[in-house]
N, C-alpha and C positions, 0 to 999 in steps of 0.2 A: 765206293761212294758214288751216288748218282750225280748226273750233270744237268745243268740248266740248258736252255736253248742256246744262249750265247756261248757257253763253254763248248757245246757240241759243234756248232758251226765253225767257230774259230779253230777248234782242234782239227777238224777235217781239213781246213784250208791251210793249216800250219804243217799238217802231216805228222803231228805228234799229240800226245795227250796233254791237255791244258786244263788248268783250274783258275778260278777267280784270283786276280793279282799277278798271274804269270805274264811275262812279256814274250812275244813271238813275232816272227816274220811270216805273214800269211799271203797266199796267192789271192788275187782279187778278180772276181768274175766280170765286173762291169763298172764303168766310171762315166761321169758326165760333168759338164760345166754349163752355166747359163751366161747370158750376155753381161751380167754384172761381174762375173768371175773368170770368164774364158780368155780375156785378153792377156792376163798374166800367165795363164796356162800355156797359151800359144807362144808367148815370148820365151818362156823357159824351154819349151820343146825346140824352138828354133835355135836358141843359144847352145843347146846340147848337140845340135846337128843330127838328131835322130833320123835314121832313114825310114823307120816304121814304128808304130805304137805296139807295145807289148801286152795290151789288154783291150777289151772292147771299150769303145768311147763314143759318146755322142754329145752334141751341143744343142741347146734349146734357146731360141731367141724369144724370151717371154717377159723379162722385166721391163723392157721399153719397146713394146711392139704395137704398132709400127714406130719407127724411130721418132722421138720428139725433138731431136737436135742434130746439128752437124757433127758434133763429137761422137754421139752415139752411133750415127750412121757410119762413121769410120770403123768403130768397133764391129758393127754388124758385117761390114765388107770384109774385115780381117777374118772373121769367123767363117764366112762363106768361102774365102780363098783357102783357108786352112783345111776346111772339110774336103775340098777338091784335091788338095795336095796329098792328104793323108787318108783319103777315102773314108772319112769319119761321117757318120750320119748326122745330118743337120735338120732340126725342126725349125723352120723359118717362121716369120710373122704369121699369126693367125692360127697356128697349130695348137697353141695353148700352153698351160703351165707345165714345167718339167715334171712335177710330182703327180701329174695326171697322164701326160702323154707317154712317159716311160713305162709305167705299169700297163697301160693299154697296149703297148707295142708287143708284149710278149718276150722282150729281150731279157727280162729278169723273172726268176721263178723262186718258189719257196726253197730255203736252204742256201741260196746264193749269198755271196759277200759283195756288197755294193758300196762304193764310195762316190759321193757327189760333192762338188764345190758349191754347196748350198746347205745351210744349217737345218733345213726341214726335210732333208733326205731320209730322216727317220720315219717318214710317212709309210714307207714300203714294208715296215714291220707288220702292218695290217695284213700282209699277204705271206707272212712267215719268212721274211727276208731280213738278214742282218744288214741294215743299211744305215749309214751315218755320214754326217757332213765333215769335210776337211777343208783346209785352206788350199788356195790355188797351187802353191808351190808343192805341197804334199801330193796333190793330185798329179802334178806333172811328174813327180818321182815315180808314182805308180804307173804312169804311161810309159816311162822309160824302162821300168824293171818288171812290170806285171805284178808287183808286190808292194806291201807296206808293212810297217810295224804296228802292233797293237798291244795294249795292255788289256787283258781279259777283264771285263767289268764284273763286279759283283751284281747280284740280281735282287730286285724287289718283286715280290709277287703281290699284285693288287687284285683282290677279289671284289666284284661288284654284285651285290645281292639286292633283293627286293622286287617290288612291282613298279615298273616305270610309269610315273603319273602322266596324265594328259598334259601336253605342253612342255614336256621335258625331253630333251634330245641329247645325242652324244656330246654336243658342245657344252651343254649344261653340266654334264657329268665330269668332263675333263677340267672345266673351269673350277668346279667345286673341289676336285682332287688337288689341282695346283694351288688353290687358295688354302687348302688344308696343310699341304706339305711345304709350301713356300717355293720361291723361284730357284732356290739352291737345295731343295729338299731331296733331290735324287741325283746330285752331281756325279757324273761319270758312271752312272749305274745303268744296267739293263732293267727294263720293266716288262714283266709278263702279266698281261691282263687275263682274267678268267672270271668265271661265275655265270649265273643264269642270265643276268642282264646283258653281259657281253655276248653270250650265245644268241640272244634275241636281235642284236644289232645287225644291220645290213653292212656290206663292205664299205659303203660310203661313210657310215657312222664310225666304223672301226678306223678308217683312214683319218677321219677328223681327230680321233683321240691319239693315235700314234703320231700324227703330225705335230701335236703339241707337247709331247713328252720332253722335248728339248727346253720347253719353257719352265720346266722344273729341274733343269740341269742334266737330264738323262742322256746317255750316249745312244740308246736304241730302245725301241718298244716293240713288243710282240703281241699279236693276237692269235687265237687258235686257227689252225688251218683245218677247215671242216667242209661240209657239203656246200655251204654258201661260197666259200673260197673257190672250190672246184667249179661251181656254176658261174661265178664271176669270170674266171679265165675262159670258160667255154663261150660265154657271151662276147668276149673280145675276139673270138675266133681262134683261140689258142687250144689246140687239141693234145699237146704233149702231156704225158703222165706226170703228175706232181709227186714230189718226194718230200713230204713235210717232215720237219724236225720237231720233235716234242720233248719236253723235259721229262726226265726220269721221275718215277714216283717218290724216290728218296733223294731228289735233288736238294742241295743245300742253298737256302735263301738267306740273304742278310736280314730281310724283314718280310713279314707277311702282313699286309694291311687289308682290312675289310671296310667296305663302304656300303651302307644300306641307303638306297636312293628313293625309298618308298615315299618319303615326305619331302623330297627335294622340290624346290620351287625354281622358276626361271632365274638363271644366274647372269651376273654381269661382272666384268673386270673393269674397275675404275682406273682412270689415268693415275700414274704413268707407268704402272707395272702390271704384269699379267696376274700376279698373285694378290693384287689389291681387290679381293673378292667381296661381292655384295649380291643381294637379290635384286631383281628388277623392282620389287616393291620398295626397297631401300632408297632407290634413286628415281622413283617415279616423279614425273612432272618436270624433269630436267629437259629444257627445250633443246632440240637438236637442229642443226643446219644441214647435215648431210647424213645419208644412210648408204652403206655399201654392202652389197651381197655378192660374194664371190671368193676368190683366192684358192690356194691349195688346201685350205682348211674346209671351206664350205661353198665351193663353186660347182658341186656335183649335182647330178640329176635329182637325187632325193631332196637336196636342199632347194633346188628350183621348184620342185613340185610343192613343197610346203609353202613357198612364197606365192606361187601362182594360185593355189587354193585359197589362201587368205586374201589375195588381191582381187579375186573375181568379183565383179560388180562393185568394186571399191576404188577410191582415188587416193593417191599420195597427197599429203598436205602440200599446199602451195608454197609453204615456207621451206620445204625440204628438197634438196637435190638427191634423188634416189638413183644410184648407179649400180648396174648389174654387169658382172663379167663371168661368163662361163669358164670352167676350168680347162676345157679343150674344145676343139672344133667338133669332135664327135658328140660331145654333150650339147653343144650349141645346136647341131643339126637335129638331135633327138628332141630338144626343147622346142625347136621350131615345129617339128612334126606334131608334137603334143599340144601345141597352142600356147605354151608358157610365154614365149617371147611376145606374142601378140597381146597377151594379158598384161605383161609388164609395161609395154608401150602405151596401151590404152589407159592404164592406171596413172601414167605420168612418169614412168621410169625411163632411164636412158641406158640402153644396152651397148656396151663397148666391146671391142675385140677380145677374144679369149686371151688371157694373160694376167700378169701381176700388177700392171701399172698403178692403180689407185692404192693398193696395199703398201707398196714400197715407196710411193710418193714421187714416181718419175713423171707421171702425166695422168690424164684422164680422171682428175678429181682431187687435185691438191686443195686442201681447205685454206680459207683466208685466216688472218689473225683473229684470235678469239673465238673461232667457230668450234662447234662441238659436233663430233662425228660418232655415230654408232656403227660398228662394223663387224662382219663375220670373220675378220682376219685373225691371225694368231699373235699379233704383237700390238701394243699400244704405247710403246716408248715415245718419249718426247721427240718430235720430228719424224716419226716413223712414216707418216703419210705425206711428208715433204714440207711441213711447216711446224717448227718447234713451238710456235705460239698458238697452236690449236690443241684441242683435247680429244682423245679417242677412248671410247668405251667399246668393249668387246662383248658380244652376245651371240646367241643362236640365230639362225635365219628367221625363226618365228618372231623372236623379240625384236630383231632389226626391222622386219616388215611391219609389225604392230606399231613400232615407234615412227616409222616413215608415214604411216597412215594418220597418226594423231599429231605428229610434230613434236612429240616429247617421249622420253623413255617410258615404255609401256609394257606391262605384263601381257604376253600374247594370248593368254587363255581366254580372254573375252572375245577373241576373234576365231576361236577354234570350236568346231562342232563337237 
């Protein structure tokens, strides 16, 4: 009987043959924490008195960077001291979001098993990596042993067909899929994406989709490892040979789901759940107070290009706070070179340090009571951006920018050539 990608990667790391539903102890290739989760990791490691870490580990200061408070500054100092004591790599303020800087680093490659103390670790499945989020104590156990236990997930195969219409992007596709399946529609499953539309997507778009599989409950998502993947790694300066893991032709899937996106229109997730799906037309004319472009979902160069193209010779509505955060320093520098940052500032936008801030509501854009935000982030739960009395709509970069221009939720196709 053939195996899925998840079954193959976990079998390799367990050193024995596994199938969906099996439990196993697996060796872990790479781990990380961020400034919202690393404090507990550090405490557990210190309590255990470990002389050294048993697996590769890095920390990223991205959720509150630079520090907005005295308490956060203490956490950052704690991380810096720990990184020195244990010779763990630290990405300090300004480096960017963990889910961008870690793939850029070349420390993880297709076929690896990665655990991160962050729920959107599933992003790296876009590069053929089994990556999933765990709690801080679970991560500390991995650092102490080099291993952790896994239940092998069953797999859904999602095939995306059709011709991608103008104004429709990876974010629209994944919002549509989550709306169709529901927030618990793929709980503890692996998802393998395939089909002609997936093949057409660039790596930025594939990362967007894998980033959000957790919003339908999935453990991990996978994209094909193809020529685009190889080219992406080479662009990061990573020359090592890739060893992609592919599903067998007779692999057993729990479900095979097909989506034809030929007639898809711009999508929006309404407050306060990601599966509260609508079209931009359904919610047109809802007045917004803030627009946010960025995050580990849509703060990459392809997203910034869409925004800069739409904003050229245009202005953001005077009623809207338009905030932009690049996903990494490398992306920030590339956007500067291409003139995107200049375009954003001239249009009336505010560019903040690469990081998570506005998305998680720690700083750099907390909305006021009753304010309405449209964001490229991955979550719109009540209080997600720092104020439970605000409302968050999720959409693609194009829809967010169109809405920032008009001051109300707007179908972006009117601004696209």
